[in-house]
PAZAPA-4460 file (N, C-alpha, C; in steps of 0.05 Angstrom, whole numbers, plus 32768, in hexadecimal, padded with zeros to 4 digits):
% residues 202
    n_x    n_y    n_z   ca_x   ca_y   ca_z    c_x    c_y    c_z   seq   type   mol
   804F   815C   7ECB   8070   815B   7ED9   8068   817D   7EC7     1      M     A
   8063   8186   7EBE   806E   819E   7EBF   804B   81B6   7ED5     2      R     A
   8037   81A5   7ED7   802A   81BD   7EEC   801B   81B2   7EFC     3      N     A
   8027   819C   7EFE   8025   8199   7F23   8041   8171   7F2E     4      Y     A
   8058   817F   7F23   8069   816D   7F37   8070   8170   7F4C     5      P     A
   8069   8180   7F62   8064   817B   7F75   8049   8162   7F83     6      G     A
   8049   8163   7F7C   802F   8154   7F7F   8030   8145   7F6A     7      R     A
   803E   8132   7F5C   8041   8122   7F4C   8057   810D   7F5C     8      L     A
   8073   8124   7F66   8086   8115   7F72   807C   8102   7F91     9      A     A
   8063   811D   7F9B   805F   8116   7FB9   8049   80F6   7FB0    10      L     A
   8039   80EE   7F9A   802A   80E2   7F9C   8045   80C6   7F96    11      L     A
   8057   80C0   7F8C   8068   80B4   7F8A   807B   80B8   7F9F    12      I     A
   8086   80BC   7FAD   808E   80C5   7FC8   8081   80A6   7FE2    13      A     A
   8066   80B9   7FDB   8047   80A4   7FEC   804A   8082   7FDE    14      T     A
   8058   807A   7FC2   8048   8068   7FBC   8059   8053   7FBD    15      A     A
   807B   805A   7FBA   8082   8049   7FB5   808D   803E   7FD3    16      A     A
   8099   8058   7FE6   80A4   8041   8003   808D   8035   8000    17      P     A
   8070   8038   800E   8063   8014   8006   8067   8002   7FFE    18      Y     A
   8062   8013   7FE2   8064   7FF6   7FD2   8081   7FE2   7FD3    19      A     A
   8094   7FF4   7FD6   80AE   7FD8   7FDB   80B5   7FCB   7FF7    20      F     A
   809F   7FDC   8016   808F   7FD9   8029   8092   7FBA   802B    21      A     A
   8070   7FC1   8017   8053   7FAC   801D   8056   7F96   8000    22      M     A
   8066   7F90   7FEC   806E   7F7A   7FD5   8077   7F5C   7FDB    23      A     A
   8086   7F61   7FE8   808A   7F48   7FFB   8075   7F3A   8016    24      N     A
   807E   7F4F   802B   805E   7F45   8038   804C   7F47   802C    25      A     A
   8042   7F47   8012   802A   7F3C   8008   8024   7F1D   7FFB    26      V     A
   803F   7F1A   7FED   804C   7F06   7FDA   8050   7EEF   7FE7    27      V     A
   8052   7EF2   8001   8065   7ED4   8011   8057   7ED3   8022    28      F     A
   803B   7EDC   8026   802A   7ED6   8030   8029   7EB5   8032    29      V     A
   8026   7EA4   8028   8015   7E91   8020   8042   7E79   8029    30      S     A
   804D   7E82   801A   8069   7E7C   8025   8063   7E6C   8042    31      K     A
   8070   7E8F   8047   8077   7E8D   806F   8063   7E7B   8075    32      F     A
   8048   7E78   8070   8030   7E70   8081   803C   7E49   807F    33      L     A
   8046   7E4C   8063   804F   7E29   8068   805E   7E24   8074    34      Q     A
   8079   7E39   805F   8093   7E25   806E   809E   7E2D   808D    35      T     A
   8090   7E46   8093   8096   7E56   80AA   808B   7E4D   80C3    36      D     A
   8075   7E4E   80C2   8057   7E45   80D8   8056   7E25   80D1    37      R     A
   8053   7E24   80C2   8049   7DF9   80B8   802A   7DF6   80B3    38      G     A
   8020   7E14   80AF   8006   7E16   80A3   8006   7DFC   8088    39      W     A
   7FEA   7DE5   8089   7FEC   7DDC   806B   7FDC   7DEE   804B    40      Q     A
   7FE5   7DEC   803D   7FD2   7DF7   802E   7FB7   7DF8   802A    41      P     A
   7FA5   7DE9   8036   7F95   7DF9   8032   7F87   7DF9   804F    42      W     A
   7F92   7E04   8061   7F8D   7E17   8071   7F98   7E3A   806F    43      Q     A
   7FAC   7E34   805A   7FB0   7E54   804C   7F98   7E5E   803A    44      V     A
   7F8E   7E49   8029   7F7B   7E43   8018   7F5E   7E61   802A    45      T     A
   7F56   7E45   8042   7F43   7E5A   8057   7F44   7E6F   8061    46      V     A
   7F63   7E76   8063   7F63   7E90   806A   7F64   7EA8   8060    47      L     A
   7F70   7E99   8039   7F74   7EB1   802F   7F53   7EB6   8016    48      T     A
   7F48   7EA1   8025   7F2A   7EA8   8015   7F0B   7EB7   8028    49      I     A
   7F1F   7EA8   8048   7F01   7EB5   805B   7F0F   7ECE   805D    50      G     A
   7F23   7EDA   806B   7F34   7EE7   807D   7F32   7F03   805C    51      A     A
   7F41   7EF9   803A   7F47   7F07   8034   7F2F   7F14   801F    52      G     A
   7F11   7F06   8019   7EF1   7F0B   801E   7EF5   7F24   8035    53      T     A
   7EF3   7F1A   8044   7EF0   7F36   805E   7EFF   7F48   805B    54      L     A
   7F1A   7F43   804F   7F27   7F61   8048   7F2A   7F68   802B    55      A     A
   7F19   7F63   802C   7F17   7F6C   800A   7F07   7F84   8013    56      I     A
   7EF5   7F85   8024   7EDA   7FA0   8025   7EF4   7FB3   8031    57      L     A
   7F12   7FAB   8034   7F23   7FBE   802F   7F1D   7FE8   8028    58      G     A
   7F14   7FDA   8008   7F14   7FEA   7FF4   7F02   7FFC   7FFE    59      N     A
   7EE7   7FF2   8000   7ECB   7FF4   8015   7ED0   800D   8022    60      V     A
   7ED9   8007   803F   7EDC   8016   8053   7EF2   8025   8052    61      A     A
   7F01   802C   8038   7F1D   8041   8031   7F09   8056   802C    62      A     A
   7EF4   804D   801A   7EF3   8051   8007   7EE2   806F   8020    63      G     A
   7EC8   8065   802B   7EB7   8072   803F   7ED2   807F   8050    64      A     A
   7ED5   807B   8057   7EE8   8087   8078   7EF8   8098   8072    65      L     A
   7EFF   809B   805C   7F1A   80BD   8052   7F00   80CE   8040    66      S     A
   7EE9   80C4   8035   7ED7   80DB   8032   7ECD   80E5   8051    67      D     A
   7EC3   80D9   8064   7EC1   80E9   8078   7ED4   80F3   808E    68      R     A
   7EF2   80E4   808F   7F05   80EE   8099   7F1F   80FA   808D    69      F     A
   7F1F   80FC   8073   7F35   8108   8060   7F46   80E8   8052    70      G     A
   7F56   80E8   803E   7F61   80DB   8033   7F74   80D5   8040    71      R     A
   7F7E   80E9   8051   7FA9   80F0   805B   7F9F   80E2   807C    72      R     A
   7F88   80ED   8074   7F8E   80E2   80A3   7F85   80C1   8098    73      A     A
   7F68   80B3   8092   7F74   8092   8086   7F7D   808C   807D    74      V     A
   7F93   80A0   8063   7FAF   8082   8062   7FB7   8081   807A    75      L     A
   7FC2   809D   8087   7FDC   8096   80A2   7FD1   807B   80A3    76      S     A
   7FAD   807C   80B0   7FAD   806A   80C7   7FB5   8050   80C1    77      V     A
   7FB0   8046   80A2   7FAD   8030   8088   7FC9   802D   808B    78      T     A
   7FD1   8036   8083   7FFE   8032   8084   8008   802A   809D    79      V     A
   8002   8039   80B4   8000   8026   80C7   7FFA   8014   80CB    80      A     A
   7FE9   8014   80CF   7FDC   7FF3   80DC   7FE1   7FE2   80C0    81      L     A
   7FE2   7FE3   809F   7FE8   7FC8   8097   800D   7FCE   809D    82      S     A
   8013   7FDE   80A7   803E   7FD1   80AE   8043   7FC7   80C0    83      T     A
   802D   7FD3   80D7   8033   7FBD   80FC   801A   7F9C   80EF    84      A     A
   8004   7FAC   80E9   8007   7F8C   80E0   8009   7F78   80D5    85      S     A
   8020   7F79   80BF   802A   7F5D   80AA   804E   7F61   80B7    86      F     A
   804E   7F74   80D1   8069   7F74   80D6   8060   7F64   80F3    87      A     A
   8049   7F5C   8104   8049   7F4D   8117   804E   7F38   8115    88      L     A
   8033   7F28   80F7   8033   7F12   80E5   8047   7F08   80E2    89      F     A
   8058   7F14   80CE   8076   7F06   80CE   808D   7EFC   80E8    90      Y     A
   8084   7F1C   80FA   809D   7F15   810B   8091   7F0B   8131    91      L     A
   8077   7F03   8137   806C   7EFB   8143   805A   7EE9   8148    92      W     A
   8048   7EF2   8134   8028   7EDC   8131   802E   7EC5   8127    93      A     A
   801F   7EB8   8138   8015   7E92   8140   7FFA   7E89   8139    94      E     A
   7FEF   7E87   8129   7FD5   7E6A   8139   7FC0   7E81   812E    95      G     A
   7FB2   7E84   813B   7F9F   7E99   8134   7FA0   7EB1   8130    96      G     A
   7FAE   7EC2   8139   7FC4   7ED8   813D   7FCF   7EDE   8122    97      W     A
   7FDB   7ECB   8110   7FD2   7EC9   80F2   7FC9   7ED1   80E3    98      L     A
   7FAD   7EC2   80E8   7F9E   7ED0   80E3   7F8A   7EF8   80E4    99      A     A
   7F8D   7EF0   80F7   7F82   7F0C   8101   7F98   7F13   80FB   100      L     A
   7FB0   7F27   8101   7FC4   7F3A   80F3   7FC0   7F34   80D3   101      F     A
   7FC4   7F1D   80C1   7FC0   7F1C   809F   7F9B   7F2D   809A   102      W     A
   7F90   7F35   80AE   7F6B   7F3E   809D   7F76   7F4C   80A5   103      T     A
   7F7E   7F67   80B8   7F86   7F73   80BF   7F9F   7F7C   80AB   104      I     A
   7FB1   7F6F   80A2   7FC2   7F80   8097   7FBC   7F86   807C   105      A     A
   7FA8   7F69   8073   7FAB   7F6D   8055   7F8E   7F82   804E   106      I     A
   7F80   7F87   806E   7F67   7F99   8068   7F6C   7FB1   805F   107      F     A
   7F85   7FBE   8073   7F91   7FD5   8067   7FA5   7FDC   8059   108      T     A
   7FAB   7FBB   8053   7FBC   7FC8   8037   7FB1   7FC4   8022   109      Y     A
   7F91   7FC2   801C   7F8A   7FCA   7FFE   7F77   7FDA   8000   110      L     A
   7F78   7FE7   801D   7F67   8005   8020   7F84   8015   801A   111      A     A
   7F97   8015   8023   7FB1   8029   8020   7FAB   8028   7FFC   112      T     A
   7FA9   800F   7FEF   7FBD   800A   7FCC   7FA6   8018   7FCA   113      D     A
   7F82   8018   7FD0   7F6D   8022   7FB8   7F6F   8042   7FC0   114      I     A
   7F7C   804D   7FD7   7F79   806A   7FDC   7F97   807D   7FD1   115      M     A
   7FA4   8066   7FCE   7FC2   8074   7FBD   7FB9   8078   7FAD   116      I     A
   7FAD   805F   7F97   7FA7   805F   7F7F   7F8E   8078   7F7B   117      A     A
   7F7D   8081   7F8C   7F69   8094   7F84   7F76   80B5   7F81   118      A     A
   7F8C   80B0   7F92   7F9A   80C0   7F9A   7FA8   80D0   7F7D   119      L     A
   7FA5   80C5   7F68   7FB1   80BA   7F4A   7FA0   80CA   7F3B   120      G     A
   7F80   80CC   7F3C   7F7C   80D6   7F30   7F75   80EC   7F3F   121      A     A
   7F68   80E7   7F53   7F5E   80FF   7F5C   7F65   811E   7F5D   122      E     A
   7F88   8123   7F69   7F98   8130   7F63   7F93   8146   7F4C   123      L     A
   7F94   8142   7F35   7F9C   8143   7F1B   7F84   814B   7F0F   124      F     A
   7F8A   8154   7EF0   7F72   815F   7EEC   7F67   8140   7ED1   125      P     A
   7F4E   8149   7EC1   7F53   8137   7EB6   7F6B   8136   7EA3   126      T     A
   7F67   814A   7E91   7F8D   8149   7E80   7FA6   8138   7E8A   127      S     A
   7FA2   813B   7E9D   7FBB   8129   7EAF   7FAF   811A   7EC7   128      H     A
   7FA6   8109   7EC1   7F9C   80F6   7EDA   7FAA   80CD   7ED3   129      R     A
   7FA3   80CD   7EAD   7F9F   80AD   7EAC   7FC1   80B3   7EA9   130      T     A
   7FDA   80C3   7EA9   7FF2   80C7   7EB3   7FEF   80CB   7EC2   131      V     A
   7FF1   80E0   7EC8   7FEE   80DD   7EFA   7FF6   80BE   7EFE   132      A     A
   7FD8   80B9   7EF8   7FDC   8090   7EFF   7FE3   8088   7EFA   133      S     A
   7FEF   8086   7ED6   800D   806C   7EDF   801E   8068   7EE2   134      S     A
   802A   8089   7EE0   8040   808D   7EEC   8040   8089   7F0D   135      L     A
   8031   808B   7F22   802A   807E   7F35   8024   805A   7F34   136      R     A
   801E   8048   7F25   8018   8030   7F24   802D   802A   7F1D   137      L     A
   8047   8039   7F09   8060   8034   7F04   8071   8030   7F1C   138      F     A
   8076   8046   7F2E   8082   803E   7F45   8078   802D   7F5A   139      A     A
   8060   8031   7F54   8052   801B   7F71   8067   7FFC   7F5B   140      W     A
   8063   7FF1   7F49   806D   7FDB   7F3F   808F   7FD9   7F46   141      L     A
   809B   7FF5   7F34   80BB   7FF5   7F30   80BF   7FF0   7F5C   142      A     A
   80B6   7FF5   7F6D   80C3   7FFA   7F89   80B9   7FE4   7F8A   143      S     A
   809F   7FC7   7F85   809D   7FAC   7F90   80B3   7FAA   7F7A   144      G     A
   80BD   7FA4   7F6D   80CA   7F8B   7F55   80E9   7F9B   7F61   145      A     A
   80EA   7FB1   7F6D   8103   7FA5   7F7C   8101   7FAE   7F94   146      V     A
   80E6   7FA9   7F9D   80F5   7F99   7FC0   80F3   7F78   7FBF   147      A     A
   80E8   7F6A   7FA3   80F5   7F4F   7FAE   8108   7F4D   7FAC   148      L     A
   811E   7F67   7F95   8133   7F5A   7F98   8140   7F57   7FAE   149      L     A
   813A   7F7B   7FB8   8144   7F74   7FCC   8140   7F5B   7FE2   150      V     A
   812C   7F5C   7FE6   8127   7F3F   8000   8129   7F1F   7FF7   151      E     A
   8138   7F26   7FDE   8142   7F0B   7FD7   8160   7F0E   7FD6   152      A     A
   816E   7F18   7FDE   8186   7F1E   7FE8   818D   7F21   8005   153      E     A
   8174   7F2C   801B   816E   7F30   8035   8162   7F0E   802F   154      L     A
   8154   7F01   8021   814B   7EE6   8029   8163   7ECB   802E   155      F     A
   8179   7EDB   8017   8194   7EC7   801C   81B2   7ECE   802C   156      E     A
   81A6   7EE5   8035   81B8   7EEE   8052   81A9   7ED9   8070   157      R     A
   818C   7EDD   806C   8185   7EDC   8086   816B   7EB8   8081   158      I     A
   816E   7EA9   806E   8167   7E98   806E   814C   7E97   8078   159      G     A
   8141   7EA4   807D   8122   7EAC   8078   8112   7EC7   807D   160      S     A
   80FA   7EC2   8066   80EF   7ED1   8067   80DE   7EE0   8074   161      H     A
   80D1   7ED1   8091   80C0   7EDB   8095   80DF   7EFB   80B4   162      G     A
   80EB   7EE9   80B4   8102   7F0C   80BD   8108   7F20   80A0   163      A     A
   8101   7F0B   8085   810F   7F22   807C   80FB   7F40   8070   164      A     A
   80ED   7F36   806E   80CC   7F41   8065   80CD   7F61   8077   165      I     A
   80CB   7F5A   8096   80D3   7F68   80A6   80E2   7F87   80A8   166      P     A
   80FC   7F85   8099   8113   7F9B   8092   8104   7F9D   8083   167      W     A
   80FB   7F9B   8067   80E3   7FAF   805A   80D3   7FC0   8061   168      L     A
   80BE   7FAD   8074   80A2   7FCA   8079   80B4   7FD1   808B   169      L     A
   80CD   7FDF   809B   80DC   7FFA   80A0   80D7   800C   8085   170      I     A
   80D2   8009   8072   80D1   8024   8061   80B7   8029   8051   171      T     A
   80A7   8019   805C   8084   8027   8060   8084   8044   806A   172      A     A
   808F   8039   8081   807E   805D   8092   808D   8076   8082   173      P     A
   80A0   8077   8075   80A9   8084   805D   808F   8096   8047   174      L     A
   8076   8088   8041   8067   8095   8033   804D   809B   804D   175      A     A
   8056   80A3   8066   8046   80B2   8074   8049   80D6   806D   176      L     A
   8066   80DB   8066   8074   80ED   805E   8067   80FD   8052   177      I     A
   806C   80F4   8042   8052   8109   8024   803C   8108   8022   178      P     A
   802E   80F8   8033   8012   80F7   8036   8006   8113   8039   179      I     A
   8015   8121   8054   800F   813A   805D   8015   8149   8059   180      W     A
   8017   814A   803B   8023   8161   802B   801B   8164   7FFF   181      F     A
   8001   814D   8007   7FE9   814C   7FF7   7FD7   815C   7FFD   182      L     A
   7FC9   8165   7FE1   7FAF   8176   7FEA   7FA2   8162   7FF6   183      P     A
   7F83   8167   8011   7F6F   8152   8008   7F5B   8152   8002   184      E     A
   7F56   813B   7FE8   7F45   813F   7FDA   7F29   8138   7FE5   185      P     A
   7F27   8139   7FFF   7F08   812C   800A   7EF4   813E   8010   186      A     A
   7EE0   8139   8003   7EC4   814F   8005   7ECA   8167   7FEA   187      K     A
   7EDE   815D   7FDF   7EF2   8180   7FD1   7EDB   8171   7FAE   188      K     A
   7ED3   8180   7FA0   7ED5   8179   7F7D   7EEC   8177   7F76   189      S     A
   7EEE   816A   7F69   7F02   8161   7F4C   7F14   817F   7F44   190      L     A
   7EFA   818C   7F45   7F01   81B2   7F27   7F17   81C0   7F4B   191      D     A
   7F09   81B2   7F6E   7F1B   81CB   7F7D   7F2D   81BA   7F7C   192      E     A
   7F37   81A0   7F76   7F4B   8196   7F87   7F63   819E   7F6E   193      I     A
   7F60   819F   7F51   7F72   819E   7F3F   7F68   81A3   7F23   194      A     A
   7F64   81B4   7F25   7F58   81C4   7F0D   7F68   81D3   7EFD   195      A     A
   7F5B   81D0   7EDC   7F72   81CA   7EC7   7F87   81E5   7EC9   196      E     A
   7FA4   81E6   7EBD   7FA8   81F2   7EB8   7FB7   81F1   7E9A   197      R     A
   7FBA   8205   7E8C   7FC3   820B   7E73   7FE8   81FC   7E7B   198      A     A
   7FF6   81F2   7E5F   8008   81E6   7E5B   8018   8205   7E54   199      V     A
   8036   820B   7E5A   8040   822A   7E45   8041   8218   7E36   200      D     A
   803D   8220   7E17   8042   821B   7E01   8066   821E   7DFD   201      A     A
   806E   820F   7DF6   8088   8209   7DEA   809A   8206   7DD4   202      K     A
***
């Protein structure tokens, strides 16, 4: 916090609103499909295994694309796509569209998750890296926990997860602002991005 206060604040400002927006969107997929769209449990299982397996490739794709085009550019695309896809999934999609938008949403969500986690390591020197990553994870989990409480209140008033969750997705674009104030780690060595700094003795 003394040597990299700006980077730490920007990292948390990226992670927190995105985690707040996505916590319920990811958690309630199965319940939503069964209660709001009438899917059978086996159909949800097929979707989860089939499309979910494909979506895991988002982690690999995120690394390859962000190495080529830059972390900030790829993060901006994945944040926007995951937000739009989850919004369409909960507000509009039916039938095959549900599978399509869920696959896109979870693919880009996993890509965003892995890149934000990577920033926690890339933007800080070895002496700070573990603490910075831990603070980023704490902010992510705390924001998600708060989002679950907020969604519960919205659900009580609206009566539907499908109608309540899109309101929380509104916060996701806030993550796009601090991204562009962070250093670009792509194609740079860790020493170039975050050289060690001596801590002033006090």
